[in-house]
C-alpha positions in Angstrom: 119.8 62.7 76.6 116.7 61.6 74.6 115.4 63.7 71.8 112.4 64.6 74.0 114.6 65.7 76.8 116.6 67.8 74.4 113.4 69.3 73.0 112.1 70.2 76.5 115.5 71.5 77.6 115.5 73.9 74.6 112.0 75.1 75.4 112.5 75.6 79.1 115.7 77.5 78.5 113.6 80.4 77.5 111.4 82.1 80.1 108.6 82.3 77.5 107.6 78.9 78.9 106.4 80.7 82.1 103.5 82.3 80.2 103.0 80.1 77.2 99.7 78.3 77.3 101.2 75.6 75.1 104.0 75.0 77.5 101.7 75.1 80.5 99.8 72.2 79.0 103.1 70.2 78.7 104.4 71.1 82.1 101.1 70.3 83.8 101.6 66.8 82.6 105.1 66.6 84.1 104.0 68.4 87.4 104.4 65.4 89.8 108.1 65.2 89.0 108.8 68.7 90.0 108.8 67.8 93.7 112.2 66.4 93.3 113.6 69.6 92.0 113.8 73.3 93.0 110.3 74.7 93.1 108.9 75.4 89.6 112.3 74.9 88.0 111.5 72.6 85.1 114.6 73.6 83.3 116.9 71.9 85.8 114.9 68.7 85.4 116.1 68.4 81.8 119.4 70.2 82.1 120.7 67.5 84.4 119.2 64.6 82.4 121.1 61.4 83.0 120.2 57.8 83.3 119.5 58.4 87.0 117.9 61.9 86.7 114.2 62.6 87.3 113.7 62.8 83.6 114.3 59.0 83.6 111.5 58.6 86.2 109.0 55.9 85.2 106.3 58.6 85.0 108.4 60.5 82.5 109.1 57.4 80.5 105.4 56.7 80.4 104.6 60.2 79.3 107.2 60.0 76.5 105.4 57.1 75.0 102.0 58.7 75.1 100.8 60.3 71.8 98.8 63.0 73.5 101.8 64.2 75.5 104.1 64.1 72.4 101.5 66.1 70.5 101.5 68.7 73.3 105.3 68.9 73.1 105.2 69.3 69.3 102.6 72.1 69.6 104.7 73.8 72.1 107.8 73.6 69.9 105.9 75.1 66.9 104.5 77.9 69.1 108.0 78.7 70.4 109.5 78.8 66.9 106.7 81.0 65.7 107.0 83.3 68.7 110.8 83.7 68.7 111.2 84.0 64.9 108.4 86.4 64.3 110.0 89.0 62.2 107.3 91.7 62.3 106.2 92.4 65.8 103.1 94.7 66.2 105.0 97.6 67.8 107.4 98.0 65.0 104.5 98.2 62.6 103.0 100.9 64.8 106.3 102.6 65.6 108.7 102.2 62.6 111.2 104.5 64.4 112.0 101.6 66.7 113.3 99.6 63.8 117.0 98.9 64.3 117.0 100.7 67.7 117.7 99.4 71.2 116.3 100.4 74.6 118.2 99.5 77.7 116.1 98.8 80.9 117.7 98.7 84.4 116.1 97.3 87.5 117.4 96.0 90.8 115.1 93.0 90.8 113.0 90.9 88.4 110.1 88.5 89.1 110.2 85.1 87.4 109.2 81.6 88.6 112.4 79.9 87.7 114.7 82.8 88.8 113.3 84.2 92.0 115.4 87.4 92.2 112.6 89.7 93.5 111.2 90.9 96.8 107.9 92.4 95.9 106.1 94.7 93.5 109.1 96.4 91.9 110.5 93.1 90.7 107.1 91.8 89.6 106.6 94.9 87.6 110.0 94.6 86.0 109.3 91.0 85.1 106.0 92.0 83.5 107.7 94.9 81.7 110.0 92.4 80.0 107.3 89.9 79.2 105.1 92.6 77.7 108.1 94.0 75.7 108.8 90.6 74.3 105.2 90.1 73.2 105.1 93.4 71.5 108.5 93.0 69.9 110.0 96.1 71.6 113.8 96.1 70.9 114.6 96.1 74.6 117.6 94.7 76.5 117.5 94.6 80.3 120.1 94.7 83.0 120.1 93.4 86.6 122.2 91.4 89.2 122.3 87.6 89.6 121.5 87.0 93.2 122.4 83.3 93.6 120.6 83.2 97.0 117.8 85.4 95.8 115.5 87.0 98.4 115.1 85.1 101.7 113.0 82.0 102.4 110.3 82.7 105.0 109.4 80.1 107.6 106.9 80.8 110.5 107.0 78.6 113.6 104.0 77.4 115.7 104.1 80.6 117.8 104.0 82.9 114.8 107.6 83.9 114.8 109.2 84.4 111.4 112.6 82.9 110.6 114.8 84.0 107.7 116.9 81.6 105.7 118.7 81.6 102.4 119.3 78.8 100.0 121.5 79.0 96.9 119.7 78.6 93.6 122.8 76.7 92.5 124.6 74.2 94.8 128.1 75.3 95.7 130.6 74.2 93.1 128.0 73.3 90.5 127.6 74.6 87.0 125.0 77.5 86.9 123.9 76.3 83.4 122.7 73.0 84.9 120.4 74.7 87.4 119.2 77.9 85.9 118.2 78.8 82.3 121.1 81.2 81.8 124.0 81.4 79.3 127.4 83.0 79.8 127.8 86.1 77.6 131.0 85.8 75.6 133.5 88.6 75.1 133.3 89.8 71.5 137.1 89.7 71.0 138.4 86.8 73.2 135.4 84.5 72.9 135.7 83.9 76.6 133.1 84.6 79.4 132.5 88.4 79.5 133.9 90.1 82.6 133.4 93.7 83.5 135.5 95.7 86.0 134.1 98.4 88.3 136.4 100.5 90.5 134.9 100.6 94.0 136.8 102.3 96.8 140.4 101.3 96.7 140.0 98.2 94.6 138.5 96.9 91.4 135.5 94.4 91.5 134.9 92.1 88.6 131.5 90.7 87.5 130.7 88.0 85.0 127.8 88.6 82.7 125.0 86.1 82.1 122.0 86.3 79.8 118.5 85.1 80.4 116.2 84.8 77.4 112.8 86.4 78.2 111.0 85.5 75.0 112.6 88.0 72.5 114.2 90.1 75.2 117.7 89.6 76.6 118.2 90.1 80.3 121.9 90.6 81.3 122.7 89.7 84.9 125.9 90.6 86.6 127.5 88.1 89.0 130.5 89.0 91.3 130.9 85.4 92.6 134.3 85.0 90.9 137.6 83.6 92.2 139.4 86.7 90.9 137.5 88.9 93.5 138.4 89.3 97.1 136.3 86.9 99.2 134.2 89.8 100.6 133.5 91.1 97.1 132.3 87.7 95.8 129.2 88.1 97.9 128.2 91.6 96.6 125.6 90.0 94.3 124.8 87.1 96.7 121.5 88.4 98.1 118.9 90.9 97.2 118.7 93.8 99.6 120.2 92.1 102.6 123.5 90.9 104.0 124.9 89.3 107.1 126.5 92.6 108.1 125.5 95.3 110.7 123.6 98.2 109.3 126.6 100.5 108.5 128.3 97.7 106.5 124.9 96.7 104.9 124.6 100.2 103.5 128.0 100.0 102.0 127.0 96.6 100.5 123.9 98.0 99.0 126.0 100.9 97.5 128.4 98.4 96.0 125.4 96.5 94.5 124.1 99.6 92.9 127.5 100.5 91.5 127.7 97.1 89.9 124.2 97.4 88.5 124.6 101.0 87.2 128.3 101.3 86.2 128.9 97.6 85.5 125.6 97.2 83.7 126.3 100.0 81.2 129.8 98.5 80.6 128.3 95.1 80.1 125.9 96.4 77.4 128.6 97.9 75.3 131.1 95.1 75.8 128.5 92.5 74.8 127.8 94.3 71.6 124.6 96.2 72.5 124.4 99.9 71.5 121.4 101.4 73.3 119.7 104.4 71.8 117.7 105.0 75.0 118.0 104.1 78.6 115.1 103.5 81.1 116.1 103.5 84.8 113.4 101.7 86.8 113.8 103.2 90.3 116.7 105.1 91.7 118.8 102.0 92.5 120.1 102.2 88.9 121.0 105.9 89.0 124.8 105.3 88.7 124.2 104.2 85.2 124.0 107.9 84.4 127.7 108.3 85.3 128.8 105.4 83.1 126.7 106.6 80.1 128.3 109.9 80.5 131.8 108.4 80.7 131.1 106.3 77.6 130.0 109.3 75.5 132.9 111.4 76.7 135.4 108.7 75.8 133.9 107.5 72.5 133.2 111.0 71.1 136.1 112.9 72.8 133.8 115.4 74.5 134.2 117.4 77.6 131.7 116.7 80.4 129.5 119.7 79.9 129.2 119.0 76.2 128.5 115.3 76.7 125.8 116.1 79.3 123.6 117.9 76.8 123.0 114.8 74.8 123.3 112.1 77.5 120.5 113.4 79.7 118.0 113.4 76.8 118.7 109.7 76.3 117.7 108.8 79.8 114.2 108.2 81.2 113.3 107.4 84.8 110.4 105.8 86.6 110.0 106.3 90.4 107.8 103.8 92.3 107.2 105.2 95.7 106.6 108.4 97.7 107.6 106.6 100.9 111.0 108.1 102.2 112.4 104.6 103.0 111.7 103.6 99.4 113.9 106.3 97.9 117.5 105.1 98.2 119.7 107.4 100.2 123.4 106.9 101.4 125.7 108.8 103.6 127.3 111.4 101.3 130.8 110.8 102.4 130.4 107.1 101.9 129.4 107.6 98.3 132.4 110.0 97.7 134.8 107.4 99.1 133.4 104.5 97.1 133.1 106.4 93.8 136.3 108.5 93.8 138.5 106.0 92.1 135.9 105.4 89.4 135.2 109.1 88.8 138.9 109.8 88.6 139.1 107.6 85.5 137.4 110.3 83.4 136.8 113.5 85.4 139.0 116.0 87.1 138.3 117.0 90.7 136.1 120.0 89.8 133.9 117.9 87.5 133.6 115.1 90.0 132.5 117.5 92.7 129.9 119.0 90.4 128.6 115.5 89.4 128.4 114.3 93.0 126.6 117.5 94.1 123.6 116.6 92.0 122.9 113.7 94.3 123.3 115.6 97.5 120.1 116.5 99.2 119.3 119.0 102.0 120.0 116.3 104.7 123.6 115.8 103.5 122.7 112.4 102.0 123.3 111.2 98.5 119.8 110.7 97.1 119.6 108.2 94.2 116.1 109.3 93.2 117.2 112.9 93.0 120.2 112.0 90.9 118.0 110.0 88.5 115.5 112.8 88.2 118.2 115.3 87.4 119.6 113.1 84.7 116.4 112.0 83.0 115.8 114.5 80.3 113.7 112.1 78.1 110.8 111.6 80.5 110.2 111.1 84.2 107.1 109.4 85.6 105.3 108.1 88.6 103.3 104.8 88.3 99.7 106.0 88.6 98.0 109.3 87.9 97.7 110.1 91.6 101.4 109.1 92.2 102.5 111.4 89.3 100.7 114.3 91.0 102.3 113.5 94.4 105.8 113.2 92.8 105.4 116.6 91.1 104.8 118.2 94.5 107.3 116.0 96.4 110.2 116.9 94.1 109.3 120.5 93.2 112.2 121.8 95.2 114.7 120.3 92.7 113.6 122.9 90.1 115.4 125.5 92.3 118.8 123.7 92.3 121.5 125.7 90.5 123.5 124.3 87.6 121.4 121.2 87.2 121.9 119.1 84.0 118.2 119.2 83.1 115.0 120.5 84.7 113.7 117.6 86.7 110.1 118.8 86.3 107.5 118.1 85.1 107.1 114.5 86.4 104.4 112.7 84.5 102.6 109.4 85.0 102.3 106.1 83.3 100.0 103.8 85.4 101.5 100.4 86.1 99.9 97.3 84.5 100.2 93.5 84.5 101.1 90.9 81.9 97.7 89.2 81.4 98.9 85.9 80.0 101.2 85.4 83.0 98.7 86.3 85.8 95.3 85.2 84.5 94.5 81.6 85.2 94.7 79.5 82.0 91.3 78.0 82.5 89.7 81.4 82.7 91.7 82.6 79.7 90.4 79.6 77.7 86.9 80.3 78.8 87.1 83.8 77.5 88.6 82.7 74.2 85.8 80.1 73.8 83.2 82.8 74.1 84.9 85.2 71.7 87.2 87.2 74.0 86.8 89.5 76.9 84.5 91.8 74.9 82.0 88.9 74.9 82.2 88.2 78.6 78.6 89.0 79.3 77.6 86.1 77.0 79.2 83.6 79.5 76.4 82.0 81.6 76.6 83.1 85.2 76.7 79.5 86.5 79.5 78.7 84.1 81.8 81.5 85.4 80.8 80.8 89.1 81.6 77.1 88.7 85.0 77.9 87.3 85.6 80.3 90.2 84.7 77.6 92.7 87.3 75.3 91.0 89.9 78.0 91.3 88.9 78.5 94.9 89.4 74.7 95.6 92.8 74.8 93.9 93.8 77.7 96.2 92.6 75.8 99.3 94.5 72.7 98.3 97.7 74.8 97.7 97.2 76.5 101.1 96.6 73.2 102.9 99.8 71.8 101.3 101.9 74.7 102.4 100.5 74.7 105.9 101.0 70.9 106.1 104.6 71.4 105.1 105.0 74.0 107.8 103.4 71.8 110.5 105.6 68.8 109.6 108.7 70.9 109.7 107.7 72.2 113.2 107.3 68.7 114.5 103.5 68.2 114.7 102.3 64.6 114.8 100.3 63.2 111.8 97.1 63.0 113.8 97.4 66.7 114.9 98.1 67.7 111.3 95.0 65.8 110.0 92.9 67.5 112.7 94.1 70.9 111.6 93.6 70.2 107.9 90.1 69.0 108.5 89.3 72.3 110.2 90.1 74.2 107.0 87.1 76.1 105.5 85.5 74.7 102.3 85.2 76.5 99.0 81.6 77.5 100.0 83.1 80.0 102.6 83.6 83.6 101.7 87.3 84.1 101.3 89.0 87.5 101.9 92.6 87.8 100.8 95.4 90.2 101.8 98.9 89.4 100.3 101.7 91.9 99.7 104.9 93.2 101.2 104.5 94.0 104.9 105.6 97.6 104.8 104.1 99.9 107.5 102.1 102.1 105.2 100.1 99.1 103.9 98.5 98.7 107.3 98.5 94.9 107.1 96.5 94.3 110.3 93.9 97.1 110.0 91.0 94.7 110.0 92.4 92.8 113.0 93.4 95.6 115.3 90.1 95.9 117.1 90.0 92.2 117.8 86.8 92.3 120.0 84.8 94.0 117.3 86.1 91.7 114.6 85.1 88.6 116.5 81.6 89.9 117.2 81.3 91.0 113.6 82.2 87.5 112.3 79.8 85.9 114.7 77.0 88.2 113.6 77.7 87.6 110.0 77.8 83.8 110.5 74.5 83.9 112.4 72.9 85.9 109.6 74.2 84.0 106.5 75.2 80.6 108.0 78.4 80.7 106.0 81.9 81.0 107.4 84.1 84.0 106.6 87.9 83.4 106.3 90.7 85.9 106.2 93.8 84.7 104.4 97.1 86.7 104.9 100.5 86.3 103.2 103.4 88.5 102.8 107.1 89.3 103.5 108.6 92.1 105.5 112.2 93.1 104.9 114.3 90.8 107.2 115.2 93.9 109.3 111.6 95.2 109.5 110.8 94.0 113.0 107.4 95.8 113.2 106.5 93.9 110.0 107.6 90.6 111.6 105.5 91.4 114.6 102.5 91.8 112.4 102.9 88.1 111.4 102.9 87.2 115.1 99.8 89.3 115.6 98.0 87.5 112.8 99.0 84.2 114.3 97.8 85.2 117.7 94.4 86.5 116.4 94.0 83.2 114.5 94.5 81.2 117.6 92.2 83.3 119.8 89.5 83.3 117.0 89.6 79.5 117.0 88.9 79.5 120.7 86.1 82.1 120.3 84.4 80.1 117.6 84.5 76.9 119.6 83.0 78.7 122.6 80.2 80.4 120.5 79.5 77.4 118.2 80.2 79.4 115.0 82.7 79.1 112.1 85.2 81.7 111.0 89.0 81.7 110.6 92.1 83.8 110.1 95.2 82.2 108.5 98.8 83.4 107.7 100.4 81.4 104.9 104.2 81.5 104.9 106.5 81.7 101.9 104.8 84.4 99.9 105.9 84.1 96.3 104.6 84.2 92.7 103.1 80.8 92.9 101.1 81.5 96.1 100.1 84.9 94.7 98.6 83.2 91.7 96.5 80.9 93.9 95.3 83.7 96.2 94.6 86.2 93.5 92.4 83.8 91.7 90.8 81.8 94.5 89.7 84.4 97.0 86.3 86.1 96.6 87.4 89.5 97.8 90.8 91.3 97.7 91.4 93.7 100.6 93.8 96.7 100.2 94.1 99.4 102.9 97.2 101.5 102.5 97.7 104.9 104.0 96.9 107.3 101.2 98.8 108.5 99.2 101.7 106.2 99.9 100.6 103.3 97.6 102.2 104.6 94.4 100.4 102.0 92.3 99.9 98.5 93.6 99.3 95.7 91.2 98.0 92.7 93.3 94.5 94.1 93.0 94.8 94.2 89.2 95.8 90.5 89.2 92.9 89.6 91.4 90.5 91.7 89.3 91.4 90.0 86.0 90.6 86.6 87.7 87.2 87.7 88.9 88.2 88.5 92.5 86.6 91.7 93.5 88.6 94.6 95.1 87.7 96.3 98.3 90.2 99.1 98.6 91.3 102.5 99.9 91.2 104.9 97.0 94.9 105.0 96.4 97.4 104.1 93.7 95.8 102.6 90.6 92.4 102.3 92.3 91.0 105.7 91.4 91.5 104.9 87.8 90.2 101.3 87.9 87.6 100.6 90.6 84.0 101.9 90.3 82.3 101.5 93.6 79.5 98.9 93.4 80.2 98.1 89.7 83.5 96.2 89.6 84.5 96.5 93.3 84.2 98.7 96.3 86.1 101.7 97.8 86.1 102.5 101.5 87.6 105.1 103.8 90.1 107.8 103.1 93.3 106.0 104.0 94.5 108.3 106.7 94.4 111.4 104.5 91.7 113.0 106.6 90.8 110.0 108.9 92.3 107.9 111.6 92.9 104.1 111.4 89.9 103.6 113.7 87.6 105.6 111.3 88.9 103.7 108.3 88.3 100.4 110.1 84.8 101.4 111.0 84.1 102.3 107.4 85.6 98.9 106.3 83.2 97.0 108.5 80.3 99.1 107.4 81.0 98.5 103.7 81.4 94.8 104.3 78.2 94.5 106.2 75.9 96.9 104.3 77.2 96.6 100.7 79.6 93.6 100.1 78.0 90.8 102.0 74.4 91.5 100.8 75.6 91.1 97.2 77.6 88.0 97.8 74.8 86.2 99.7 72.0 87.4 97.4 70.2 84.3 96.0 67.0 85.4 94.3 66.2 81.8 93.4 66.6 79.1 96.0 68.1 76.8 93.4 70.9 79.2 92.7 74.3 78.4 94.1 75.6 81.9 93.4 74.7 85.5 93.4 73.9 86.8 89.9 74.7 90.3 91.0 78.1 89.2 92.3 78.9 87.3 89.1 77.9 90.4 87.1 80.5 92.4 89.1 83.1 89.7 88.5 82.5 90.1 84.8 82.8 93.8 85.0 86.0 93.5 87.0 87.6 91.1 84.5 86.6 93.2 81.5 87.4 96.7 82.8 90.8 95.7 84.3 91.9 93.5 81.4 91.2 96.2 78.8 93.2 99.0 80.5 95.6 97.6 83.0 97.5 95.5 80.6 101.2 95.7 79.7 100.4 96.5 76.0 98.8 99.8 77.0 101.5 100.6 79.5 104.3 99.9 77.1 102.8 101.9 74.3 102.7 104.8 76.7 106.4 104.3 77.5 107.2 104.1 73.8 105.4 107.4 73.0 106.4 109.3 76.1 109.9 108.1 76.9 111.5 105.8 74.3 110.8 107.7 71.1 111.8 111.1 72.6 115.0 109.5 73.8 115.7 107.8 70.4 115.1 111.1 68.6 117.7 112.9 70.7 121.2 112.7 69.2 124.3 111.6 71.0 
């Protein structure tokens, strides 16, 4: 391996490379080689460096001899060393009580480019939480599961039918360390790979512990794919949220995953030498961690259960992410008892076990993981927007009446979600802001300069969408001439692009704008005749594999797209609807920076927060949204975006759709198409709103603000509580 290969392997072994501007400059130069490797996994390019590997590609050899590329690599190395070795991070100056402390963060999923173990917003938020904690220097260690098949791959055929497939992130029989930037955690005593054991049902399941370096933050990932396990247990951590089993068995598999995450995760922390002073449970999936924290305190301090509870609960904080019933994990109560009994018997008597399990039992005789987490989180409990906090307070008010609870589960506060700006803002826009003195000086950027950059980003998005659609068409067997014809029909960057991309959950009302197809077509025709500019709707998103109404919405979008094409041909106009398969972080970045308008129309108040609109907003893409989640705190109608409808709170879908079309026609489009001077290629008023969007959202909806709230409201109170 050459010294350059070794240098790049060292750099790409840390996930800091995914948001470092210095590393982006290096990797952009290597970009053409990535096609030979797993998507966006630059680490594997150098981890497998041999005489025949892609790192020996003529392009790579050419790059290694160019002084400008070597200079970029050196700058990246220096930036990395400075970042990782920085002794005095800003948060420890502001919060000296954090010095020498540790906070443990648990989540079922995490969103990274190189390690796609996420399904949607929860994982993306968890990834941003870690990236932001690293930047601030928060002494945080995270815990999750290593899903070697990740979430599913989404393909859509030429009839609009979705197919689900899974591909292993590591080829069978191959060394994980050659494909993913992970290291095996070593046992403190034996200096062998760390294995934790979790009693589940009538057997013991083992899990190996890996660590991913997220800048300054360690992320421990548990993996049950071990020869020592029964063949069925090896696949517990195989996939995120799904298995090959029927529903009853799938629920047991999910329960097993959450026992490994919670019980196994706490065991892994202590066995790996971490000694957390506070615990943050991100969603109810991790609630079983409460039991293992309790067991550890009882064992290490020789305390009875009731005595240990007094200190344990005040070390735990909890964040809930949804008011949607399906989003709050619930299991058959008897199933939970059968699977936890052997574990609970290791440290509790029957009376104590019964008492502990009763705290998870809801009025429907189900074991409610959110309820359990709320009853154990004495440090702080929160929703993820101010509106969501209010909803949670009402939603869970009945828990205050439960007898013999460990802590009062109320009040439930709020810490509004945020995004990691360096990860989600396009580098070219970030550089422009820096050149003009930062976001505070954004009004000094000439309108034409910002609009020209937006047009470049729009073209990048269109190129990426064309590439993905071409891959789809080739896979489905279209001939080259047919593919060329379809590509040539794509709208240009001069079109008005409306984007909608997120999970296809029912409450998000994915197809609201499409459901009155006749009116939509007439509306698009009228707008084309008025402005002589095509309007395009771009959709992307994944439903859960078992969410068949969500899968049907993809088919509906596909059908509307086909019928709109026929309508436009008949009427002699231009307009389009597209569904882009394979929604992931990469596609999200393109859409959230290349569209002109970002559409969001959930049923209020079921969108607890939502962060895609924040990412669009910091890239100058204006929001058009129902007033739900983060929107009441961030969008000011007519200033940095628009708000429409009531989201089903006091209206029907039809009324919200009518309001959506009214706002588009009477308020949004007149601004976009306003050209006071004929020489102008852009609307000065629109660009002014873009500037307002970038500025207002960057300055509040950033992870630094969010994490400082977590420090002050959750982490410091937990640290101050004594075990």
